[in-house]
matplotlib code that plots the C-alpha trace (Angstrom):
import matplotlib.pyplot as plt

x = [146.4, 148.3, 151.7, 154.1, 156.6, 157.9, 156.2, 153.1, 150.4, 149.4, 145.8, 145.5, 141.9, 143.4, 140.4, 137.3, 133.6, 136.1, 134.6, 136.3, 137.5, 138.7, 141.4, 142.4, 143.3, 145.2, 147.5, 149.8, 150.4, 151.9, 154.1, 157.0, 157.1, 155.7, 156.6, 160.0, 158.3, 154.6, 154.5, 150.7, 147.8, 144.1, 141.7, 138.5, 136.2, 133.0, 130.4, 130.0, 129.8, 126.2, 124.3, 124.4, 124.4, 120.8, 120.4, 119.5, 121.3, 124.6, 126.6, 125.3, 126.7, 128.8, 129.9, 131.2, 132.6, 134.4, 135.8, 137.2, 138.8, 141.2, 141.5, 142.9, 144.9, 146.4, 147.6, 149.4, 151.1, 152.6, 153.0, 154.4, 156.1, 153.4, 150.2, 146.9, 144.1, 140.8, 137.9, 134.5, 131.7, 129.4, 126.0, 123.9, 120.5, 117.7, 118.9, 117.5, 118.6, 121.8, 122.3, 121.2, 123.6, 126.4, 126.2, 126.6, 129.6, 131.2, 131.2, 132.0, 135.1, 136.1, 136.4, 138.9, 140.7, 141.1, 142.5, 145.0, 146.7, 144.7, 143.5, 140.0, 138.4, 134.4, 132.6, 129.5, 128.5, 130.2, 127.7, 124.7, 122.7, 120.5, 119.1, 118.5, 119.0, 121.8, 123.3, 122.5, 124.5, 127.4, 125.8, 125.4, 121.5, 122.0, 122.5, 125.7, 128.0, 130.1, 129.4, 132.7, 131.8, 131.4, 134.6, 136.2, 134.6, 136.1, 139.5, 139.4, 138.8, 140.8, 143.8, 142.9, 142.7, 146.3, 147.5, 147.9]
y = [100.5, 98.3, 97.6, 95.6, 93.0, 92.0, 89.4, 90.0, 92.4, 92.6, 94.3, 95.9, 97.4, 100.1, 101.5, 99.6, 101.8, 104.6, 108.0, 110.4, 112.5, 110.0, 108.6, 111.9, 112.6, 109.2, 109.4, 111.3, 108.4, 106.3, 109.3, 108.5, 104.4, 103.6, 106.6, 105.3, 101.5, 102.4, 102.5, 102.4, 103.8, 102.6, 104.4, 102.8, 105.4, 107.5, 104.8, 105.8, 109.2, 108.7, 107.1, 107.0, 103.9, 104.4, 104.5, 108.5, 110.7, 112.1, 113.9, 115.7, 114.6, 117.8, 117.3, 114.1, 115.1, 118.2, 115.4, 113.0, 115.9, 116.3, 113.3, 112.7, 115.8, 115.4, 111.4, 113.2, 115.4, 113.0, 110.2, 112.2, 109.2, 106.5, 105.5, 107.0, 104.9, 105.5, 102.6, 104.1, 104.0, 100.9, 100.5, 98.9, 96.5, 98.1, 101.5, 103.3, 106.7, 105.6, 104.7, 107.8, 109.7, 106.7, 107.4, 111.3, 110.9, 108.6, 110.3, 113.6, 112.1, 110.5, 114.0, 114.5, 111.6, 112.2, 115.9, 114.7, 112.0, 109.5, 106.3, 105.6, 101.7, 101.2, 98.8, 100.4, 97.7, 94.6, 95.3, 97.1, 96.2, 98.3, 101.5, 100.1, 96.2, 95.2, 91.9, 90.7, 87.4, 90.1, 91.3, 90.0, 90.0, 93.6, 94.5, 96.8, 94.4, 92.3, 88.8, 86.3, 86.4, 90.0, 90.8, 88.8, 90.8, 93.6, 92.4, 91.0, 94.1, 96.3, 93.9, 93.8, 97.5, 97.8, 95.3, 93.2]
z = [110.5, 108.2, 109.3, 106.9, 107.8, 104.9, 103.4, 106.7, 107.1, 110.5, 110.7, 114.1, 115.1, 117.3, 118.9, 118.1, 118.7, 117.9, 116.7, 114.0, 116.4, 118.5, 116.1, 115.4, 118.7, 119.2, 115.8, 117.4, 119.6, 117.2, 115.5, 117.3, 118.1, 114.1, 111.9, 109.9, 109.9, 108.4, 105.1, 104.9, 107.4, 106.9, 108.2, 108.9, 110.5, 109.9, 111.0, 114.8, 114.1, 112.2, 115.2, 119.1, 120.6, 121.2, 117.1, 117.7, 114.7, 116.3, 114.1, 110.9, 107.2, 106.6, 110.5, 109.7, 106.3, 108.0, 110.6, 107.9, 106.0, 109.5, 110.0, 106.6, 106.8, 109.9, 108.6, 105.7, 107.8, 110.4, 108.3, 105.0, 103.2, 103.9, 101.4, 103.2, 102.5, 103.6, 103.8, 103.0, 105.6, 105.0, 104.7, 107.8, 107.5, 108.1, 108.8, 105.1, 106.6, 107.4, 104.0, 102.6, 105.0, 103.7, 100.1, 100.6, 103.0, 101.1, 97.4, 99.0, 100.8, 97.2, 95.9, 98.4, 98.3, 95.1, 95.2, 98.5, 96.9, 99.5, 98.4, 98.9, 99.3, 98.2, 99.8, 98.8, 96.0, 97.6, 100.8, 99.0, 95.5, 94.0, 96.4, 99.0, 99.1, 102.2, 101.5, 104.6, 105.3, 105.4, 109.3, 112.2, 113.3, 114.4, 111.4, 112.2, 112.7, 109.9, 110.1, 109.8, 105.9, 106.0, 107.5, 104.7, 102.3, 103.7, 103.8, 101.0, 99.0, 100.8, 100.0, 96.4, 96.2, 97.9, 95.2, 98.1]

ax = plt.figure().add_subplot(projection="3d")
ax.plot(x, y, z, "-o")
ax.set_aspect("equal")
plt.show()
């Protein structure tokens, strides 16, 4: 979430390692304490639904899309006056199957966002060139998590898309 303290914006990683369903369940926790203060809700979630910790396929693309639809609808309902922003699923180094599924899911979610007044921040072109050429310097050696440079690219892209 981005919480605005004019003119300062605070990025809060509220559930590292969270899945779409975990974030959906936890959104209620923020309503009472933040509803009147939040003018923007940023959701960057979905990657942890792609694979288990042992890199086995976890959820199907359709199931992830369905879960994201539920999350985005709940965010819109709980924070009706806030700008809802969905930050797309990132590609991964050396995970071609993930990147193909990521493109499919991000495409479907982009259409959903457009139809439901949700701002989409796409990162694909910044992290992936061509079909499967990942910008490896933006990731740690594990190929999953962002390097400090990758985090900077992600945050800069979000801020630019939001006009900040």
